[in-house]
PDB file with one MODEL, atoms N, CA, C and O in Angstrom:
MODEL        1
ATOM      1  N   MET A   1     -25.442  18.926 -40.725  1.00  0.00           N
ATOM      2  CA  MET A   1     -24.225  19.508 -40.218  1.00  0.00           C
ATOM      3  C   MET A   1     -24.281  19.490 -38.690  1.00  0.00           C
ATOM      4  O   MET A   1     -25.332  19.729 -38.097  1.00  0.00           O
ATOM      5  N   SER A   2     -23.165  19.212 -38.076  1.00  0.00           N
ATOM      6  CA  SER A   2     -23.125  19.165 -36.617  1.00  0.00           C
ATOM      7  C   SER A   2     -23.074  20.574 -36.032  1.00  0.00           C
ATOM      8  O   SER A   2     -22.721  21.534 -36.717  1.00  0.00           O
ATOM      9  N   THR A   3     -23.423  20.676 -34.784  1.00  0.00           N
ATOM     10  CA  THR A   3     -23.397  21.961 -34.092  1.00  0.00           C
ATOM     11  C   THR A   3     -21.993  22.556 -34.094  1.00  0.00           C
ATOM     12  O   THR A   3     -21.824  23.755 -34.318  1.00  0.00           O
ATOM     13  N   VAL A   4     -20.991  21.724 -33.845  1.00  0.00           N
ATOM     14  CA  VAL A   4     -19.611  22.213 -33.815  1.00  0.00           C
ATOM     15  C   VAL A   4     -19.199  22.722 -35.191  1.00  0.00           C
ATOM     16  O   VAL A   4     -18.593  23.789 -35.297  1.00  0.00           O
ATOM     17  N   GLU A   5     -19.514  21.982 -36.236  1.00  0.00           N
ATOM     18  CA  GLU A   5     -19.188  22.434 -37.593  1.00  0.00           C
ATOM     19  C   GLU A   5     -19.868  23.768 -37.898  1.00  0.00           C
ATOM     20  O   GLU A   5     -19.259  24.662 -38.486  1.00  0.00           O
ATOM     21  N   ASP A   6     -21.119  23.893 -37.500  1.00  0.00           N
ATOM     22  CA  ASP A   6     -21.869  25.125 -37.726  1.00  0.00           C
ATOM     23  C   ASP A   6     -21.232  26.295 -36.983  1.00  0.00           C
ATOM     24  O   ASP A   6     -21.045  27.368 -37.555  1.00  0.00           O
ATOM     25  N   LEU A   7     -20.900  26.091 -35.718  1.00  0.00           N
ATOM     26  CA  LEU A   7     -20.265  27.153 -34.936  1.00  0.00           C
ATOM     27  C   LEU A   7     -18.928  27.568 -35.537  1.00  0.00           C
ATOM     28  O   LEU A   7     -18.645  28.760 -35.662  1.00  0.00           O
ATOM     29  N   LEU A   8     -18.110  26.598 -35.905  1.00  0.00           N
ATOM     30  CA  LEU A   8     -16.794  26.915 -36.450  1.00  0.00           C
ATOM     31  C   LEU A   8     -16.898  27.582 -37.814  1.00  0.00           C
ATOM     32  O   LEU A   8     -16.137  28.500 -38.118  1.00  0.00           O
ATOM     33  N   ARG A   9     -17.830  27.128 -38.632  1.00  0.00           N
ATOM     34  CA  ARG A   9     -17.990  27.719 -39.958  1.00  0.00           C
ATOM     35  C   ARG A   9     -18.420  29.182 -39.846  1.00  0.00           C
ATOM     36  O   ARG A   9     -17.935  30.028 -40.597  1.00  0.00           O
ATOM     37  N   ASN A  10     -19.314  29.479 -38.927  1.00  0.00           N
ATOM     38  CA  ASN A  10     -19.869  30.823 -38.830  1.00  0.00           C
ATOM     39  C   ASN A  10     -19.156  31.751 -37.861  1.00  0.00           C
ATOM     40  O   ASN A  10     -19.287  32.971 -37.962  1.00  0.00           O
ATOM     41  N   HIS A  11     -18.399  31.187 -36.917  1.00  0.00           N
ATOM     42  CA  HIS A  11     -17.833  32.027 -35.860  1.00  0.00           C
ATOM     43  C   HIS A  11     -16.391  31.687 -35.524  1.00  0.00           C
ATOM     44  O   HIS A  11     -15.932  31.994 -34.423  1.00  0.00           O
ATOM     45  N   GLN A  12     -15.667  31.063 -36.439  1.00  0.00           N
ATOM     46  CA  GLN A  12     -14.305  30.624 -36.112  1.00  0.00           C
ATOM     47  C   GLN A  12     -13.394  31.775 -35.707  1.00  0.00           C
ATOM     48  O   GLN A  12     -12.424  31.564 -34.979  1.00  0.00           O
ATOM     49  N   GLN A  13     -13.689  32.988 -36.166  1.00  0.00           N
ATOM     50  CA  GLN A  13     -12.841  34.139 -35.841  1.00  0.00           C
ATOM     51  C   GLN A  13     -12.914  34.538 -34.374  1.00  0.00           C
ATOM     52  O   GLN A  13     -12.034  35.248 -33.889  1.00  0.00           O
ATOM     53  N   VAL A  14     -13.947  34.097 -33.652  1.00  0.00           N
ATOM     54  CA  VAL A  14     -14.080  34.479 -32.244  1.00  0.00           C
ATOM     55  C   VAL A  14     -14.034  33.286 -31.289  1.00  0.00           C
ATOM     56  O   VAL A  14     -14.070  33.476 -30.074  1.00  0.00           O
ATOM     57  N   ILE A  15     -13.956  32.073 -31.810  1.00  0.00           N
ATOM     58  CA  ILE A  15     -13.912  30.882 -30.968  1.00  0.00           C
ATOM     59  C   ILE A  15     -12.466  30.450 -30.781  1.00  0.00           C
ATOM     60  O   ILE A  15     -11.755  30.181 -31.749  1.00  0.00           O
ATOM     61  N   GLU A  16     -12.048  30.386 -29.543  1.00  0.00           N
ATOM     62  CA  GLU A  16     -10.705  29.927 -29.229  1.00  0.00           C
ATOM     63  C   GLU A  16     -10.671  28.442 -28.911  1.00  0.00           C
ATOM     64  O   GLU A  16      -9.667  27.775 -29.159  1.00  0.00           O
ATOM     65  N   ASP A  17     -11.774  27.913 -28.357  1.00  0.00           N
ATOM     66  CA  ASP A  17     -11.787  26.536 -27.893  1.00  0.00           C
ATOM     67  C   ASP A  17     -13.210  26.001 -27.937  1.00  0.00           C
ATOM     68  O   ASP A  17     -14.146  26.693 -27.536  1.00  0.00           O
ATOM     69  N   VAL A  18     -13.379  24.781 -28.420  1.00  0.00           N
ATOM     70  CA  VAL A  18     -14.674  24.106 -28.422  1.00  0.00           C
ATOM     71  C   VAL A  18     -14.487  22.767 -27.745  1.00  0.00           C
ATOM     72  O   VAL A  18     -13.575  22.014 -28.086  1.00  0.00           O
ATOM     73  N   ARG A  19     -15.345  22.468 -26.788  1.00  0.00           N
ATOM     74  CA  ARG A  19     -15.276  21.191 -26.074  1.00  0.00           C
ATOM     75  C   ARG A  19     -16.649  20.555 -26.058  1.00  0.00           C
ATOM     76  O   ARG A  19     -17.652  21.214 -25.782  1.00  0.00           O
ATOM     77  N   LEU A  20     -16.684  19.286 -26.352  1.00  0.00           N
ATOM     78  CA  LEU A  20     -17.921  18.530 -26.259  1.00  0.00           C
ATOM     79  C   LEU A  20     -17.828  17.648 -25.033  1.00  0.00           C
ATOM     80  O   LEU A  20     -16.943  16.798 -24.936  1.00  0.00           O
ATOM     81  N   ILE A  21     -18.731  17.846 -24.105  1.00  0.00           N
ATOM     82  CA  ILE A  21     -18.737  17.082 -22.871  1.00  0.00           C
ATOM     83  C   ILE A  21     -20.106  16.423 -22.755  1.00  0.00           C
ATOM     84  O   ILE A  21     -21.092  17.082 -22.424  1.00  0.00           O
ATOM     85  N   PRO A  22     -20.164  15.119 -23.029  1.00  0.00           N
ATOM     86  CA  PRO A  22     -21.464  14.439 -23.012  1.00  0.00           C
ATOM     87  C   PRO A  22     -22.029  14.332 -21.607  1.00  0.00           C
ATOM     88  O   PRO A  22     -21.299  14.187 -20.626  1.00  0.00           O
ATOM     89  N   GLY A  23     -23.344  14.408 -21.540  1.00  0.00           N
ATOM     90  CA  GLY A  23     -24.044  14.227 -20.275  1.00  0.00           C
ATOM     91  C   GLY A  23     -24.793  12.905 -20.300  1.00  0.00           C
ATOM     92  O   GLY A  23     -24.786  12.211 -21.317  1.00  0.00           O
ATOM     93  N   GLY A  24     -25.422  12.556 -19.225  1.00  0.00           N
ATOM     94  CA  GLY A  24     -26.178  11.323 -19.149  1.00  0.00           C
ATOM     95  C   GLY A  24     -27.492  11.408 -19.909  1.00  0.00           C
ATOM     96  O   GLY A  24     -28.063  12.491 -20.040  1.00  0.00           O
ATOM     97  N   SER A  25     -27.964  10.306 -20.398  1.00  0.00           N
ATOM     98  CA  SER A  25     -29.262  10.190 -21.067  1.00  0.00           C
ATOM     99  C   SER A  25     -29.400  11.071 -22.295  1.00  0.00           C
ATOM    100  O   SER A  25     -30.514  11.471 -22.635  1.00  0.00           O
ATOM    101  N   GLY A  26     -28.297  11.388 -22.973  1.00  0.00           N
ATOM    102  CA  GLY A  26     -28.365  12.180 -24.189  1.00  0.00           C
ATOM    103  C   GLY A  26     -28.599  13.663 -23.966  1.00  0.00           C
ATOM    104  O   GLY A  26     -28.827  14.410 -24.917  1.00  0.00           O
ATOM    105  N   ILE A  27     -28.544  14.087 -22.725  1.00  0.00           N
ATOM    106  CA  ILE A  27     -28.759  15.490 -22.402  1.00  0.00           C
ATOM    107  C   ILE A  27     -27.452  16.248 -22.624  1.00  0.00           C
ATOM    108  O   ILE A  27     -26.375  15.762 -22.278  1.00  0.00           O
ATOM    109  N   PHE A  28     -27.558  17.437 -23.201  1.00  0.00           N
ATOM    110  CA  PHE A  28     -26.369  18.271 -23.321  1.00  0.00           C
ATOM    111  C   PHE A  28     -26.754  19.728 -23.156  1.00  0.00           C
ATOM    112  O   PHE A  28     -27.878  20.139 -23.447  1.00  0.00           O
ATOM    113  N   ASP A  29     -25.789  20.492 -22.682  1.00  0.00           N
ATOM    114  CA  ASP A  29     -25.942  21.931 -22.521  1.00  0.00           C
ATOM    115  C   ASP A  29     -24.860  22.610 -23.336  1.00  0.00           C
ATOM    116  O   ASP A  29     -23.802  22.033 -23.588  1.00  0.00           O
ATOM    117  N   VAL A  30     -25.130  23.826 -23.743  1.00  0.00           N
ATOM    118  CA  VAL A  30     -24.132  24.642 -24.420  1.00  0.00           C
ATOM    119  C   VAL A  30     -23.972  25.906 -23.598  1.00  0.00           C
ATOM    120  O   VAL A  30     -24.917  26.673 -23.416  1.00  0.00           O
ATOM    121  N   ALA A  31     -22.756  26.109 -23.105  1.00  0.00           N
ATOM    122  CA  ALA A  31     -22.451  27.300 -22.318  1.00  0.00           C
ATOM    123  C   ALA A  31     -21.295  28.039 -22.965  1.00  0.00           C
ATOM    124  O   ALA A  31     -20.379  27.424 -23.510  1.00  0.00           O
ATOM    125  N   VAL A  32     -21.342  29.356 -22.901  1.00  0.00           N
ATOM    126  CA  VAL A  32     -20.277  30.202 -23.415  1.00  0.00           C
ATOM    127  C   VAL A  32     -19.808  31.067 -22.266  1.00  0.00           C
ATOM    128  O   VAL A  32     -20.577  31.838 -21.691  1.00  0.00           O
ATOM    129  N   ASN A  33     -18.534  30.926 -21.941  1.00  0.00           N
ATOM    130  CA  ASN A  33     -17.970  31.673 -20.814  1.00  0.00           C
ATOM    131  C   ASN A  33     -18.825  31.535 -19.560  1.00  0.00           C
ATOM    132  O   ASN A  33     -19.034  32.499 -18.824  1.00  0.00           O
ATOM    133  N   GLY A  34     -19.311  30.330 -19.332  1.00  0.00           N
ATOM    134  CA  GLY A  34     -20.091  30.036 -18.145  1.00  0.00           C
ATOM    135  C   GLY A  34     -21.566  30.406 -18.240  1.00  0.00           C
ATOM    136  O   GLY A  34     -22.326  30.136 -17.310  1.00  0.00           O
ATOM    137  N   GLU A  35     -21.985  31.016 -19.344  1.00  0.00           N
ATOM    138  CA  GLU A  35     -23.395  31.396 -19.520  1.00  0.00           C
ATOM    139  C   GLU A  35     -24.102  30.348 -20.379  1.00  0.00           C
ATOM    140  O   GLU A  35     -23.708  30.097 -21.518  1.00  0.00           O
ATOM    141  N   LEU A  36     -25.130  29.752 -19.830  1.00  0.00           N
ATOM    142  CA  LEU A  36     -25.898  28.733 -20.535  1.00  0.00           C
ATOM    143  C   LEU A  36     -26.679  29.377 -21.672  1.00  0.00           C
ATOM    144  O   LEU A  36     -27.463  30.300 -21.450  1.00  0.00           O
ATOM    145  N   ILE A  37     -26.460  28.883 -22.905  1.00  0.00           N
ATOM    146  CA  ILE A  37     -27.216  29.432 -24.029  1.00  0.00           C
ATOM    147  C   ILE A  37     -28.202  28.421 -24.607  1.00  0.00           C
ATOM    148  O   ILE A  37     -29.135  28.803 -25.313  1.00  0.00           O
ATOM    149  N   TYR A  38     -28.006  27.138 -24.314  1.00  0.00           N
ATOM    150  CA  TYR A  38     -28.964  26.116 -24.758  1.00  0.00           C
ATOM    151  C   TYR A  38     -28.885  24.910 -23.832  1.00  0.00           C
ATOM    152  O   TYR A  38     -27.799  24.492 -23.431  1.00  0.00           O
ATOM    153  N   SER A  39     -30.037  24.358 -23.500  1.00  0.00           N
ATOM    154  CA  SER A  39     -30.094  23.163 -22.675  1.00  0.00           C
ATOM    155  C   SER A  39     -31.145  22.210 -23.233  1.00  0.00           C
ATOM    156  O   SER A  39     -32.329  22.544 -23.275  1.00  0.00           O
ATOM    157  N   LYS A  40     -30.723  21.046 -23.654  1.00  0.00           N
ATOM    158  CA  LYS A  40     -31.675  20.041 -24.120  1.00  0.00           C
ATOM    159  C   LYS A  40     -32.582  19.610 -22.974  1.00  0.00           C
ATOM    160  O   LYS A  40     -33.760  19.317 -23.177  1.00  0.00           O
ATOM    161  N   HIS A  41     -32.024  19.576 -21.780  1.00  0.00           N
ATOM    162  CA  HIS A  41     -32.811  19.206 -20.604  1.00  0.00           C
ATOM    163  C   HIS A  41     -33.951  20.208 -20.378  1.00  0.00           C
ATOM    164  O   HIS A  41     -35.085  19.813 -20.107  1.00  0.00           O
ATOM    165  N   GLU A  42     -33.643  21.508 -20.491  1.00  0.00           N
ATOM    166  CA  GLU A  42     -34.660  22.535 -20.265  1.00  0.00           C
ATOM    167  C   GLU A  42     -35.691  22.601 -21.388  1.00  0.00           C
ATOM    168  O   GLU A  42     -36.877  22.807 -21.128  1.00  0.00           O
ATOM    169  N   THR A  43     -35.245  22.425 -22.643  1.00  0.00           N
ATOM    170  CA  THR A  43     -36.163  22.539 -23.780  1.00  0.00           C
ATOM    171  C   THR A  43     -36.914  21.244 -24.043  1.00  0.00           C
ATOM    172  O   THR A  43     -38.004  21.254 -24.615  1.00  0.00           O
ATOM    173  N   GLY A  44     -36.318  20.114 -23.619  1.00  0.00           N
ATOM    174  CA  GLY A  44     -36.942  18.822 -23.859  1.00  0.00           C
ATOM    175  C   GLY A  44     -36.842  18.355 -25.294  1.00  0.00           C
ATOM    176  O   GLY A  44     -37.566  17.451 -25.713  1.00  0.00           O
ATOM    177  N   ARG A  45     -35.942  18.972 -26.053  1.00  0.00           N
ATOM    178  CA  ARG A  45     -35.800  18.601 -27.461  1.00  0.00           C
ATOM    179  C   ARG A  45     -34.380  18.849 -27.949  1.00  0.00           C
ATOM    180  O   ARG A  45     -33.600  19.575 -27.332  1.00  0.00           O
ATOM    181  N   GLN A  46     -34.077  18.230 -29.064  1.00  0.00           N
ATOM    182  CA  GLN A  46     -32.802  18.438 -29.742  1.00  0.00           C
ATOM    183  C   GLN A  46     -32.835  19.819 -30.400  1.00  0.00           C
ATOM    184  O   GLN A  46     -33.881  20.245 -30.889  1.00  0.00           O
ATOM    185  N   ALA A  47     -31.715  20.510 -30.416  1.00  0.00           N
ATOM    186  CA  ALA A  47     -31.642  21.811 -31.085  1.00  0.00           C
ATOM    187  C   ALA A  47     -31.846  21.636 -32.585  1.00  0.00           C
ATOM    188  O   ALA A  47     -31.390  20.657 -33.176  1.00  0.00           O
ATOM    189  N   GLU A  48     -32.524  22.580 -33.179  1.00  0.00           N
ATOM    190  CA  GLU A  48     -32.722  22.558 -34.622  1.00  0.00           C
ATOM    191  C   GLU A  48     -31.458  23.042 -35.316  1.00  0.00           C
ATOM    192  O   GLU A  48     -30.626  23.709 -34.700  1.00  0.00           O
ATOM    193  N   ASN A  49     -31.310  22.711 -36.592  1.00  0.00           N
ATOM    194  CA  ASN A  49     -30.141  23.150 -37.355  1.00  0.00           C
ATOM    195  C   ASN A  49     -30.007  24.668 -37.275  1.00  0.00           C
ATOM    196  O   ASN A  49     -30.961  25.399 -37.540  1.00  0.00           O
ATOM    197  N   GLY A  50     -28.825  25.129 -36.910  1.00  0.00           N
ATOM    198  CA  GLY A  50     -28.537  26.554 -36.837  1.00  0.00           C
ATOM    199  C   GLY A  50     -29.003  27.244 -35.571  1.00  0.00           C
ATOM    200  O   GLY A  50     -28.670  28.409 -35.353  1.00  0.00           O
ATOM    201  N   GLU A  51     -29.760  26.565 -34.736  1.00  0.00           N
ATOM    202  CA  GLU A  51     -30.315  27.196 -33.536  1.00  0.00           C
ATOM    203  C   GLU A  51     -29.225  27.621 -32.555  1.00  0.00           C
ATOM    204  O   GLU A  51     -29.249  28.743 -32.049  1.00  0.00           O
ATOM    205  N   ILE A  52     -28.288  26.746 -32.289  1.00  0.00           N
ATOM    206  CA  ILE A  52     -27.232  27.066 -31.319  1.00  0.00           C
ATOM    207  C   ILE A  52     -26.315  28.148 -31.871  1.00  0.00           C
ATOM    208  O   ILE A  52     -25.872  29.027 -31.132  1.00  0.00           O
ATOM    209  N   SER A  53     -26.033  28.085 -33.159  1.00  0.00           N
ATOM    210  CA  SER A  53     -25.228  29.128 -33.783  1.00  0.00           C
ATOM    211  C   SER A  53     -25.917  30.483 -33.668  1.00  0.00           C
ATOM    212  O   SER A  53     -25.256  31.488 -33.408  1.00  0.00           O
ATOM    213  N   ALA A  54     -27.229  30.526 -33.857  1.00  0.00           N
ATOM    214  CA  ALA A  54     -27.986  31.778 -33.735  1.00  0.00           C
ATOM    215  C   ALA A  54     -27.958  32.291 -32.294  1.00  0.00           C
ATOM    216  O   ALA A  54     -27.829  33.494 -32.067  1.00  0.00           O
ATOM    217  N   LEU A  55     -28.078  31.392 -31.329  1.00  0.00           N
ATOM    218  CA  LEU A  55     -28.007  31.791 -29.925  1.00  0.00           C
ATOM    219  C   LEU A  55     -26.623  32.321 -29.573  1.00  0.00           C
ATOM    220  O   LEU A  55     -26.488  33.273 -28.803  1.00  0.00           O
ATOM    221  N   PHE A  56     -25.599  31.696 -30.145  1.00  0.00           N
ATOM    222  CA  PHE A  56     -24.222  32.135 -29.927  1.00  0.00           C
ATOM    223  C   PHE A  56     -24.038  33.539 -30.502  1.00  0.00           C
ATOM    224  O   PHE A  56     -23.436  34.402 -29.864  1.00  0.00           O
ATOM    225  N   GLU A  57     -24.555  33.762 -31.702  1.00  0.00           N
ATOM    226  CA  GLU A  57     -24.450  35.068 -32.342  1.00  0.00           C
ATOM    227  C   GLU A  57     -25.189  36.140 -31.533  1.00  0.00           C
ATOM    228  O   GLU A  57     -24.706  37.264 -31.398  1.00  0.00           O
ATOM    229  N   LYS A  58     -26.353  35.791 -31.002  1.00  0.00           N
ATOM    230  CA  LYS A  58     -27.115  36.713 -30.171  1.00  0.00           C
ATOM    231  C   LYS A  58     -26.308  37.100 -28.927  1.00  0.00           C
ATOM    232  O   LYS A  58     -26.310  38.261 -28.518  1.00  0.00           O
ATOM    233  N   LEU A  59     -25.625  36.133 -28.335  1.00  0.00           N
ATOM    234  CA  LEU A  59     -24.783  36.412 -27.177  1.00  0.00           C
ATOM    235  C   LEU A  59     -23.633  37.356 -27.555  1.00  0.00           C
ATOM    236  O   LEU A  59     -23.298  38.262 -26.792  1.00  0.00           O
ATOM    237  N   LEU A  60     -23.041  37.147 -28.708  1.00  0.00           N
ATOM    238  CA  LEU A  60     -21.939  38.006 -29.160  1.00  0.00           C
ATOM    239  C   LEU A  60     -22.384  39.449 -29.362  1.00  0.00           C
ATOM    240  O   LEU A  60     -21.603  40.381 -29.168  1.00  0.00           O
ATOM    241  N   ASN A  61     -23.624  39.625 -29.748  1.00  0.00           N
ATOM    242  CA  ASN A  61     -24.137  40.949 -30.062  1.00  0.00           C
ATOM    243  C   ASN A  61     -24.741  41.678 -28.871  1.00  0.00           C
ATOM    244  O   ASN A  61     -25.327  42.748 -29.039  1.00  0.00           O
ATOM    245  N   LYS A  62     -24.610  41.122 -27.674  1.00  0.00           N
ATOM    246  CA  LYS A  62     -25.138  41.790 -26.466  1.00  0.00           C
ATOM    247  C   LYS A  62     -24.396  43.074 -26.203  1.00  0.00           C
ATOM    248  O   LYS A  62     -24.695  43.773 -25.234  1.00  0.00           O
TER     249      LYS A  62
ENDMDL
END
């Protein structure tokens, strides 16, 4: 399952807009309201299934 599908399936009630903006060399970041929640560049790896959704949920529960 893709990250976008996972986010929409689990959090569609709070997501107004999803945008995929590719970066160079396969690097991508995930930011919510300007706050970085995941960076492939920083971690050096692809996100695991459900990882970004869990980070998004953690941000919602702050």
